[in-house]
C-alpha positions in Angstrom: -22.9 -7.5 -19.1 -21.5 -7.1 -15.6 -23.7 -4.1 -14.9 -26.8 -6.1 -16.0 -25.8 -9.0 -13.7 -25.3 -6.6 -10.8 -28.7 -5.0 -11.4 -30.3 -8.5 -11.4 -28.5 -9.2 -8.2 -30.0 -6.1 -6.6 -33.5 -7.0 -7.8 -33.2 -10.5 -6.5 -32.3 -9.6 -2.9 -34.3 -6.4 -2.3 -37.5 -8.3 -1.4 -35.4 -10.8 0.7 -33.6 -8.0 2.4 -36.9 -6.2 3.3 -38.3 -9.4 4.8 -35.0 -10.1 6.7 -35.1 -6.6 8.1 -38.7 -7.0 9.3 -37.9 -10.4 10.8 -34.7 -9.1 12.5 -36.8 -6.3 14.0 -38.8 -8.8 16.0 -37.7 -11.2 18.8 -39.3 -14.2 17.1 -36.4 -15.2 14.8 -35.7 -18.9 14.3 -32.3 -20.4 15.3 -31.1 -20.2 11.7 -32.2 -16.6 11.4 -30.4 -15.6 14.6 -27.2 -17.3 13.3 -27.6 -15.4 10.0 -28.1 -12.1 11.7 -25.2 -12.8 14.0 -22.9 -13.5 11.1 -24.0 -10.2 9.5 -23.2 -8.3 12.7 -19.7 -9.8 12.8 -19.0 -8.9 9.2 -20.2 -5.4 9.9 -18.0 -5.1 13.1 -14.8 -6.8 12.0 -14.6 -6.2 8.3 -16.8 -3.4 7.0 -15.6 -0.8 9.6 -12.3 -0.7 7.7 -14.0 0.7 4.6 -15.1 4.3 4.5 -16.7 4.1 1.1 -20.4 3.5 0.7 -21.4 -0.1 0.8 -24.4 -1.4 -1.2 -25.6 -4.0 1.2 -27.9 -5.7 -1.2 -25.1 -6.4 -3.7 -22.8 -7.4 -0.9 -25.4 -9.9 0.3 -25.7 -11.4 -3.1 -21.9 -11.8 -3.3 -22.0 -13.6 0.0 -24.8 -15.8 -1.1 -23.3 -16.7 -4.5 -19.9 -17.5 -3.0 -21.3 -19.5 -0.2 -23.5 -21.5 -2.5 -20.7 -22.1 -5.0 -22.8 -20.4 -7.8 -21.3 -18.2 -10.6 -20.2 -14.8 -9.4 -20.2 -11.5 -11.2 -16.5 -10.9 -10.4 -13.6 -13.4 -10.3 -11.9 -13.8 -6.9 -8.8 -12.0 -8.4 -11.0 -9.1 -9.4 -12.6 -9.0 -6.0 -9.2 -8.9 -4.3 -8.1 -6.1 -6.7 -11.2 -4.0 -5.9 -10.6 -4.4 -2.1 -7.0 -3.3 -2.5 -8.0 -0.3 -4.6 -10.5 0.7 -1.9 -7.8 0.5 0.7 -5.4 2.5 -1.5 -8.0 5.2 -2.0 -8.7 5.4 1.8 -4.9 5.7 2.5 -4.4 8.4 -0.1 -7.3 10.4 1.3 -5.9 10.0 4.9 -2.4 11.0 3.8 -3.7 14.1 2.0 -5.6 15.2 5.2 -2.5 14.5 7.3 -0.2 16.5 5.1 -2.6 19.5 5.2 -2.9 19.3 9.0 0.8 18.8 9.4 1.8 21.8 7.3 -0.7 24.0 9.2 0.5 22.9 12.6 4.2 23.3 11.6 3.5 26.8 10.3 1.7 27.8 13.5 4.2 26.1 15.9 7.3 27.7 14.4 5.9 31.2 15.3 5.8 30.3 19.0 8.4 31.8 21.3 11.3 29.4 22.0 10.8 27.2 19.0 13.8 26.6 16.6 13.7 25.0 13.2 16.6 23.1 11.7 17.6 23.0 8.0 15.7 19.7 7.6 12.5 21.1 9.0 12.7 19.6 12.4 11.2 21.9 15.1 12.3 21.8 18.7 12.1 23.7 21.9 14.0 23.3 25.2 11.7 22.4 28.0 14.5 21.8 30.6 18.1 22.9 29.9 21.1 20.9 31.2 24.9 21.0 30.9 25.6 17.3 30.2 27.3 15.8 27.2 25.6 15.5 23.8 25.3 12.1 22.1 26.5 11.3 18.6 24.5 9.5 16.0 26.5 6.3 16.7 25.7 6.3 20.5 23.2 4.3 22.5 21.1 6.5 24.7 18.6 6.0 27.5 15.5 8.3 27.4 12.1 8.8 28.7 9.6 10.0 26.1 6.0 10.5 25.1 4.8 10.6 21.5 1.5 12.1 20.4 -0.5 12.9 17.3 -1.5 16.4 16.4 -4.9 15.9 18.1 -3.2 15.0 21.4 -3.6 11.3 21.2 -0.7 9.5 22.9 0.5 6.6 20.7 3.6 5.7 22.8 5.0 6.6 26.2 7.9 5.2 28.2 6.5 7.1 31.1 3.3 5.1 31.0 5.3 1.9 30.8 7.3 3.0 33.9 10.6 2.2 32.2 13.1 4.3 30.1 14.0 3.1 26.6 17.5 2.4 25.2 18.4 2.4 21.6 21.0 3.4 19.1 20.5 6.8 17.6 21.2 5.5 14.1 18.4 2.9 14.5 15.4 5.3 14.9 13.5 7.7 12.7 15.5 10.6 11.2 13.8 13.2 13.4 15.0 11.4 16.5 18.5 10.8 15.2 18.9 14.5 14.5 16.9 15.9 17.4 18.4 13.9 20.3 21.9 14.9 19.1 21.0 18.5 20.0 20.3 17.5 23.6 22.5 17.6 26.6 22.2 14.7 29.1 19.6 15.8 31.7 17.7 18.0 29.3 14.1 17.7 28.1 13.1 18.8 24.6 9.8 19.0 22.7 10.1 18.0 19.0 7.6 18.5 16.2 8.7 16.0 13.5 7.4 16.4 9.9 6.2 13.2 8.3 9.2 12.9 6.0 11.5 12.8 9.1 9.1 10.4 10.9 7.3 7.4 9.3 6.5 9.0 5.9 3.8 7.7 3.7 3.8 4.2 5.2 2.8 5.3 8.7 3.4 2.9 11.6 1.1 0.3 13.0 -2.5 1.1 13.7 -1.8 4.3 15.6 0.2 6.4 13.2 -1.4 6.9 9.8 0.4 7.8 6.5 2.2 11.2 6.3 1.5 12.0 10.0 3.4 14.9 11.7 4.4 13.7 15.2 5.1 15.4 18.5 7.6 14.0 21.0 8.6 15.1 24.5 12.0 13.6 25.1 14.1 13.5 28.3 17.8 12.4 27.7 18.7 10.5 30.8 22.1 8.9 29.8 24.5 8.2 27.0 24.8 4.5 27.7 27.9 3.9 25.6 29.0 4.5 22.0 27.5 1.9 19.7 30.9 0.8 18.5 31.9 0.0 22.1 28.7 -2.0 22.6 29.4 -4.0 19.5 33.0 -4.7 20.5 31.8 -5.8 23.9 29.2 -8.1 22.4 31.8 -9.7 20.1 34.2 -10.2 23.0 31.5 -11.8 25.1 30.7 -14.2 22.1 34.4 -15.1 21.7 34.7 -15.9 25.5 31.6 -18.1 25.4 33.0 -19.9 22.4 36.2 -20.6 24.2 34.3 -22.0 27.2 
């Protein structure tokens, strides 16, 4: 039944779509036509770009028309949301599969380079600048400069570009950082290649880091600020003093 209705939808808008395309190709559109065309442009720019699957524009237009006019629709709204989610899931799965293949290939090639070491977890590192300073523990707060890139060289984060080092507890970051920075002496600079399972895994991070991405970081350890336990004790002491005041 639904297939029959969809076929009917296509037939009902093909002629309209052809006329619209011909009208849009001229500069003699009416005010309503210009508005309609503008709405279509916004949908294409802000919504459809997120979908890599083929879109049947005729069926889409009929869905827009039916919903806008309050007429019966082929799918329920719950079914429409479910289909949108399924499309996003398929796109993420495909992106993750591509990222896993690319990551494995890069890690295999990189570990053969001179100066690259591999830990038991699979973290790869090389010393860019050696130093003799202290090494931090997982419970320490450190100050670092760093640059993070994707395998294609795209920079997704950089304290250098911000012009300010970052401070954080080593037990509050991705596993690859927690493990890797503990290998470093203060004053040294390392290059890490972090497999996805030691980075952000299948969830990715924000708009820049996709699912199952292998990441590259250049990290310069500037300072061990203080052990995290000391920082917490200092914060508690400060709170107590403020409460007494």
